[in-house]
Each structure stands twice: as structure tokens, then as C-alpha cells.
C-alpha positions in Angstrom: 165.0 88.9 -7.8 165.6 92.3 -7.6 169.5 91.8 -7.8 168.9 89.6 -10.9 167.0 92.3 -12.5 170.2 94.3 -11.5 172.5 92.0 -13.4 170.1 91.7 -16.2 170.0 95.5 -16.8 174.0 96.2 -17.6 173.4 94.7 -21.1 172.6 97.9 -22.7 175.4 99.8 -21.1 178.3 97.2 -22.0 176.8 96.9 -25.7 177.3 100.5 -26.2 181.0 100.0 -25.3 181.5 97.5 -28.0 184.3 98.4 -30.6 183.5 95.9 -33.7 181.3 93.4 -33.1 177.6 94.0 -34.2 174.3 92.6 -34.4 174.0 88.7 -34.8 177.8 88.5 -33.5 177.1 90.1 -30.3 174.1 87.5 -29.8 176.6 84.8 -30.8 179.5 85.5 -28.5 177.1 86.2 -25.1 175.3 83.1 -25.8 178.8 81.5 -26.2 179.8 82.5 -23.2 176.8 81.9 -21.5 176.8 78.2 -22.7 180.7 77.7 -21.7 179.9 78.9 -18.0 176.7 76.7 -17.6 178.5 73.7 -18.8 181.3 74.2 -16.2 178.8 75.5 -13.3 176.0 72.7 -14.1 178.6 70.1 -14.3 180.4 70.8 -11.1 176.8 70.8 -9.5 175.3 67.7 -11.2 178.2 66.0 -12.3 177.4 63.3 -15.0 174.0 63.6 -14.1 173.8 66.7 -16.2 174.2 65.0 -19.6 171.6 62.1 -18.5 169.2 64.6 -17.4 169.2 66.5 -20.7 168.9 63.5 -23.1 166.3 62.1 -21.1 164.4 65.7 -20.1 160.9 65.7 -21.1 158.9 68.6 -23.2 159.0 71.0 -20.3 162.7 71.3 -20.1 163.2 71.7 -24.0 160.2 73.9 -24.3 161.6 76.0 -21.8 165.0 76.0 -23.4 163.5 77.0 -26.5 161.9 80.1 -24.7 165.3 81.0 -23.2 167.0 80.8 -26.9 164.1 83.3 -28.1 164.9 85.5 -25.3 168.8 85.4 -25.7 168.4 86.0 -29.6 165.7 88.7 -29.7 167.0 90.8 -27.0 170.6 91.6 -28.2 169.5 91.8 -31.5 166.8 94.5 -30.6 169.7 96.2 -28.7 171.4 96.6 -32.0 168.6 98.0 -33.7 167.1 100.5 -31.5 167.7 102.3 -28.1 168.1 100.6 -24.8 165.0 102.4 -23.4 162.9 101.1 -26.5 163.9 97.6 -26.0 163.4 97.5 -22.2 160.0 99.0 -22.4 158.8 96.6 -24.7 160.0 93.8 -22.8 158.1 95.3 -19.9 154.8 93.8 -21.5 155.8 90.5 -19.6 153.8 90.7 -16.6 150.6 91.2 -18.6 151.2 88.5 -20.8 152.4 86.2 -18.2 149.6 86.9 -16.0 146.8 86.1 -19.1 148.7 83.1 -19.7 149.0 81.7 -16.4 145.4 82.3 -15.8 144.5 80.6 -19.0 146.9 77.6 -19.0 147.2 77.0 -15.1 144.1 78.8 -13.8 145.6 81.2 -11.6 143.6 83.7 -9.4 145.1 86.7 -9.2 144.9 89.0 -6.2 143.2 92.4 -7.1 146.4 94.1 -5.8 148.1 92.4 -8.6 145.8 93.5 -11.1 146.2 96.9 -10.0 149.8 96.8 -9.8 149.7 95.4 -13.6 147.5 98.2 -14.7 149.5 101.1 -13.2 153.0 99.7 -14.6 151.1 99.4 -17.9 150.2 103.0 -17.8 153.7 104.0 -17.0 155.0 101.7 -20.1 152.5 103.0 -22.2 153.5 106.7 -21.2 157.3 105.8 -22.2 156.4 103.8 -25.3 154.0 106.2 -26.6 156.9 108.8 -26.6 159.8 106.5 -27.5 158.3 104.3 -30.3 157.5 107.4 -32.3 159.0 108.5 -35.9 158.1 105.8 -38.1 161.9 104.7 -38.6 162.0 101.4 -40.3 165.1 100.1 -38.4 163.5 101.3 -35.2 159.9 99.5 -35.8 161.9 96.4 -36.8 163.7 96.6 -33.5 160.8 97.1 -31.7 159.0 93.9 -33.4 162.0 91.7 -32.4 161.9 93.1 -28.9 158.4 91.6 -28.7 159.5 88.1 -28.9 161.4 88.6 -25.6 158.1 89.1 -23.4 156.1 86.5 -25.3 158.6 84.1 -24.6 159.2 85.1 -21.1 155.5 84.4 -20.6 155.6 81.2 -21.9 158.8 80.4 -20.0 157.3 81.5 -16.5 154.3 79.5 -17.2 155.9 76.4 -17.9 158.4 76.7 -15.1 155.3 77.5 -12.5 153.6 74.6 -14.1 156.4 72.2 -13.0 156.7 73.8 -9.5 153.1 73.1 -8.6 153.5 69.5 -9.8 157.0 68.9 -7.9 155.4 67.9 -4.6 152.9 65.3 -5.9 155.6 64.0 -8.1 157.8 63.3 -5.3 155.2 62.1 -3.2 154.6 59.6 -5.7 158.3 58.7 -6.0 158.5 60.3 -9.2 161.7 62.9 -9.7 160.3 66.3 -11.2 162.2 67.6 -14.3 165.1 70.1 -13.3 164.9 73.3 -15.4 168.2 74.7 -14.7 169.6 72.6 -17.9 166.9 74.3 -19.9 169.2 77.6 -19.6 171.9 75.9 -21.0 170.0 74.6 -23.9 168.5 78.1 -24.8 172.1 79.1 -24.7 173.2 76.5 -27.2 170.3 77.2 -29.6 170.8 80.9 -29.6 174.5 80.5 -30.4 174.0 77.8 -33.2 171.2 80.1 -34.7 173.0 83.2 -34.8 176.7 82.1 -35.9 176.0 81.3 -39.4 174.6 84.9 -39.7 177.4 86.6 -37.5 180.2 85.0 -39.8 182.9 86.3 -40.5 183.5 87.0 -36.8 185.3 90.5 -36.3 185.0 90.8 -32.4 188.3 92.4 -31.2 190.2 91.4 -27.5 188.2 94.1 -25.8 184.8 93.1 -27.4 185.1 89.4 -26.1 186.1 90.6 -22.7 183.1 92.4 -22.5 181.0 89.8 -24.3 182.2 87.1 -21.9 181.3 89.3 -18.8 177.9 89.8 -20.4 177.5 85.8 -20.8 178.4 84.9 -17.2 177.4 87.7 -15.0 174.6 89.6 -17.3 173.3 86.1 -18.3 174.1 82.9 -16.8 174.3 83.6 -13.1 171.0 85.7 -12.8 169.3 83.1 -15.1 170.3 80.5 -13.2 169.0 82.1 -9.5 165.7 83.5 -11.5 164.8 79.7 -12.4 165.5 78.5 -8.6 163.4 81.8 -7.5 160.4 80.6 -9.8 159.9 77.8 -7.1 159.0 80.2 -4.3 157.5 83.4 -6.4 154.4 83.1 -8.5 155.2 83.4 -12.2 153.3 86.8 -12.5 154.9 88.1 -9.4 158.3 87.2 -11.0 157.4 89.3 -14.2 156.1 91.9 -12.2 159.3 92.3 -10.4 161.1 92.0 -13.6 160.2 95.4 -14.8 163.0 96.7 -12.5 165.2 95.8 -15.4 163.1 98.8 -17.3 164.5 101.3 -14.8 167.7 100.1 -14.1 168.3 99.7 -18.0 167.5 103.2 -19.0 169.6 104.6 -15.9 172.7 102.7 -16.8 172.3 103.4 -20.6 171.8 107.5 -19.4 174.6 107.4 -16.8 177.3 105.2 -18.7 176.3 105.8 -22.7 174.7 109.0 -23.1 171.5 107.8 -24.0 169.4 110.5 -22.1 165.8 109.5 -21.5 162.9 111.7 -22.2 160.7 113.0 -19.5 158.1 110.5 -20.6 160.6 107.4 -19.8 161.2 109.3 -16.5 157.7 109.5 -15.5 156.6 106.6 -16.7 159.6 104.6 -14.8 158.3 106.4 -11.8 154.7 104.8 -12.2 156.5 101.3 -12.7 158.2 101.5 -9.6 155.3 102.9 -7.5 153.4 99.7 -8.9 156.1 97.4 -7.8 156.4 99.0 -4.4 152.6 99.0 -3.8 152.0 95.4 -5.0 155.0 94.2 -2.7 154.0 96.4 0.4 150.1 95.1 0.2 151.5 91.5 -0.2 153.7 91.9 2.8 150.4 93.4 4.6 148.2 90.4 3.8 150.9 87.7 4.6 151.5 89.4 7.9 147.4 89.5 8.6 147.0 85.8 7.8 149.7 85.0 9.7 148.2 86.8 12.9 145.2 85.1 11.9 146.5 81.6 12.4 148.0 82.2 15.5 145.0 83.8 17.2 143.2 80.8 15.9 145.7 78.5 17.6 145.6 80.4 20.4 141.7 80.0 21.0 141.5 76.5 19.6 139.9 74.0 22.6 141.8 71.0 22.8 139.9 67.7 22.8 140.2 65.7 26.0 
């Protein structure tokens, strides 16, 4: 998941290198190349079963696809309206939204360490956001509002994914096949492309821009999103969202080093709190799992066999 966030984080840096493509055209081409790669990759993985699963998919796959489409579209539009730091800080609301939605919809009981990590990360986000969101510029405020669509859609998406994962084992036991959510990423890419194309016309991207946007579609979007969907079968939704906060730190660093968007002291301080929350949560989680493993071993060693 750390590798996924590292790939996600390059979007702001690459976008700042574009020559002619702007706003909706950036969104269109990135989603288009994403969809084209996914058709090839998922086709190789699933063959003709990909198209059958798409047309026979139930509501979870199409709902997740709609969420991916919202995230793909809002993210790139927001980057064209405001700074990379502002977009990523706004996106960092995802863990809190995901935790609350997972608790309400799935009845998840979050450990105290996760609540604590979200609280500390929230302080870091507030520190960063309070500094970066000032100024009252209309374009900036619009970019912030557009960026809010990303964490809200992400919360719904990860909760749907977790819901499917919880019911997968029971579905297999009953002879049913649980829905595959990998095609949902393809659905989202197609929806984003179709929605942004009319607003992007006439297309003005140069060959240089198309090369960069193709790289974004494949390496910044398609590949890490497919990996993230698979990881959702292993990691709880709130933990995935919490680890996704690393994109904030990585993305701000890339924009600073590669595009000259120097972050303020508030961004650096808030990013440090976010990292501390992530490391603390994972470290405590590892200790808890190790303690449970030792307890199980000691219980099995002291068990008296029946004769």
C-alpha cells in the first residue's frame, strides 16, 4: 500500500510539466489511457470473462465504478484549480470519512489505536489546511470544493469493497461466486472519459503532453488502483484509507522538489504529524498481532489432550 501511494503521488508533479493540456482535457486523456491499459490488462487476466462479468455485474461493481469515476475526475480538475498541497490535504479527509461510514454501514468497531491515529493525523491535516486554504480566492475555493469529492467517493468505495470482502467467504461456501471489483476501475475510467470529453473539446494536447498523460494513466492510475483493490481483501477499509495519507506527504514533496511548489512550515509540520500517526498505528498494530500470536501459542502448548 505504501508503494501504491508513492505511484499515486506523482500526479501533481507530472501535471505541472504539461505544455498545452488543461483542466478537462487532462482528465480526459489520463482516464482514456487508464481505460485503454485496463482493457488490455484485464482482458489478458480474465479473457472473455471480463466482458461477461461487466454486463452481469451487480450493483456493488457499478457503484464502485461510479466512485472511481468521481475520484478520477475530481482529482485532476482540482489540480488544475489550486495547488498540489491543497488538493492532497483535502483528500486526506478520507480516513475519517471511511471510518465513520464503515462503522455506520458495516458495524466496524475500530481499535483505540486507529481512532488515536486518525485524531493525530487530523491535527496535522488541520494545521496544513488552515494555512493553505486561506486567501479567499474564488478559484482556490472552487478547487477545494471539487477536491472534496475525492475523499467522499473514496469512503464509499472502500466501504463497498470491504462489504464484498466480508461476504466473499460465505458466498464461496454456498457455491456462489463473489463479484470481482477489478472491472470497477475500468468502469470508472470509462465514465470519467465520457464525462470529460465534451468539456475538453477541442483537444489541444501536444505529443509531449500525450506522453506524460499516458504515463499517468498507466503508472499513476491503472496499476496502483488494481493493486489497491486486491489489497482491500486483506487490509480493513479504515487502515487502507489511513495508509493512503502517505500520498499527501509524497505528493507535496514531489511538487516541491520537481515543480518548485515550496510548501510552508505548516505543510511540513502537519505532514510530520501525519507520518507519526501512520507509523504509530502500524507499530501498535504489529505489537498487538504479535501478542495475540504468542497467546495462541502458549494456549496450544498448555492444552491438555483428551484421551
